[in-house]
N, C-alpha and C positions, 0 to 999 in steps of 0.2 A: 417749217416742218414741225417745230416743237412749240410754236406759239410765241406771242410777244412777251410773255413773262419768263422766258428762258434766261437764266443767267448768262452773261456774255463770256463765252469760252474760257480762256485762261486768266481772265481778270478776277474771277470769283472763286472762292474756296468753298468746297462742299464739306460740311462738318457732320461727323457722326460720333456720338459719345460711346465710350466703353470699348472693350476688346471686340475685335471682329474675328469671328471664326465661322467655318462652314456650318457648324451645328446651330449657332445662334442666328445666322442669316437665314438658314432654312426655316427655323421656327418663326422668325419674324415675317418672312415672305409668305409662309403658309397662313399666318394670321391675316395678313393683308388680302391674300387670295380668297379666304373664306368670307371676308367682310365687304370687299369693294368690287364693283363692276365698271368697266369702261367700254363704251360702244358694244354693250351686250356680252362682253367677254370678261371673265375674272382677271384680276390684275395681280401678278406676282411683283412684289416690291418691298422696299424697306424705307423707313423714315430717315430723312436727313434734313439739315438746315443749310441754307446758302447765305454766305456773308455778302449781302447785297449792297452795303453802304460802307463808307470809310469810318464812320463814327455813328454812335447811337445804338439802339436796340437791335438793328439788323446788321450790325458790323460783327466782325469776328470777336472782338472784345465783348460786345453786347451779348452775343449768343453764348460765349463761354462763361461769362459772369452771371448770366441770367438763366436761360433755358437749360444749359448743360453744366451748371455749377456743381451738381451732385456727381459728376463723372470725373474721376481722377485722370483719365486718359481719353484722348480723342484721336480721330483720323481726319486728315485735312487734304484730300486730293483736290486738284483744280477741276473746275467744271469741264473744261476742255478735255482733260484726261479721261473723265468719266464718259463723256460723249464719244470720244475717239475709241474707247473700248467697246462701244456698241450699246451702252445703256442709255436710257432716257431719263430726263428729269422733268417730272410733272408737278406744276405748282398745285399744292393741296392744302386745304384748311387755311390758316392765317399765315401771311408772309412773316417770316422767311422760310416756312416749312415747305418741303418738296417730298415727293415719293420718287425714289430711285427705282425705276421700273426694270425688271428682269424679264427675259423671254421664258424662263422656267425656273424651277428650283432644283434642277439636276446638279450633280456634283461639279461638272465642268463649268457651268455658269457661275456657281457660287465660288469656286476656286478662282475664277477670273475676277470676280468682284473683290475677293480678299486681296488679290494682287493689286487691283486698281486702287483700293483704299490705302495701300502702302503701310508704312510703319506707324505705330502708335506714337503720339506726342503727349507730353505732360500738359495737363490743363492747369495753368498757373492760378486760375480762379477757383479751383476745387476747394470746397469746404461746406460746412453745415449752413 
């Protein structure tokens, strides 16, 4: 259903940098919706990374120390949790980047996503 590049359910962490709020997610999903089309329809979505390997650039440590080093906090839900909440993970751009696809940018959808992301975690690799 989601393609062969889908991260395997609970084995993979979804990584999003910075604080997650309804307002921020709305702004980011609107930017995606204005820019991208899938199957002829605009896409509501936000950028995330998926820790696809145990070590290296596509591991959690690799993502936090490289791509998201400038973020003091991150959110780390499991891919299975994201999918069970009704969201899709679409592989986009270069691995390990994904677009977490929303059905809309209405408050109830964005609030559900905030709950799905869970609590912020400290990024131990944060720094200049």
